[in-house]
C-alpha positions, 0 to 999 in steps of 0.5 A: 883822402881830400882830393877824392872829397873836393871831387865827389862833392863836386859830382854829387853837390848838387843833387844833393843840394836839389834834394834838400831844397825841395825837403826844406820848400816843401815842393811837389814836384819830385821830378829830378831836373837832372840835364841842369844838375848834371851841366852843374857838376860837370863844371864843379868838377872842372873847377875842382880839377883845375883847382887841385891842379894848381894847387901847390899842396897838388903839385905832381911829384915824383916817389920818393925812396922810401924803405917801405918799396922793395927792390923789384918795386923800385925798377918796376917803378923807374920803368914804369916813369921811363915809359911815361917820360913826359908824364907829368911834366918834360923828363919827369922819368928821367927825374924819377930815376934819378930819384932812386940813384943809389948816392954812390951811383949819383957821385958818379953819373951826376948832377941831374943835367949829366944824368940825363944826358947819360939817358939820351945817349946811344946805350939808354935811349931806348928807355925812354917811351918803351912800348913794354918791358919784363922784369927776370929775376936772377938774384935776390938777397937782403943787401942787394938784387940783380934783375934781367930787364928786357923792353921793347923800344919804340921802334919795336926793337927788343933790348935786355939790361942787368938792373942792380939795386942795393939797400942804402946802408949810411945815408940819413933818411935813405937808409934801408931803401933800395935804390939803384947802383947800376945798369949795364950796356944794353944787349940787343936782342933782334927786332919784333915784327 
């Protein structure tokens, strides 16, 4: 909310300030110097964005697991992150997927550097910066959901994966969070012209 207020003030501030300046000084000139005020607004927006970007309270962050997220959303968050893997920083997408790896899964696939190597391996590299994806529900119940994920890779080849998510039963602040327990090896579905 604070970020929005700062940006709105940066855009409208010069116009509002000029309005009050003309009222207080009782200037008869009613014409706004739109070009000058717009230039000041642009400069203030750039300064505001720079401040927000490098302010320690506004570091680009990953979505954290929480109990309000549905299993379908968890898979969608991970796929969207992998599609834009290097935004806002290198391998941000892989780190986002790691955030949603079930604790039992992390014991096998971790630590993070090992997990990154696995994602860049032959079986999963096509998920990185893929063109698009489709999530098909295979089975959903109270504690486990299974999806078929079809992706169109960067090189226009289609693959499918079976993506399983489970609700965490015993892990402190992760209790009742949906997290990925496994992703199958890909099934090649062919090329798209």
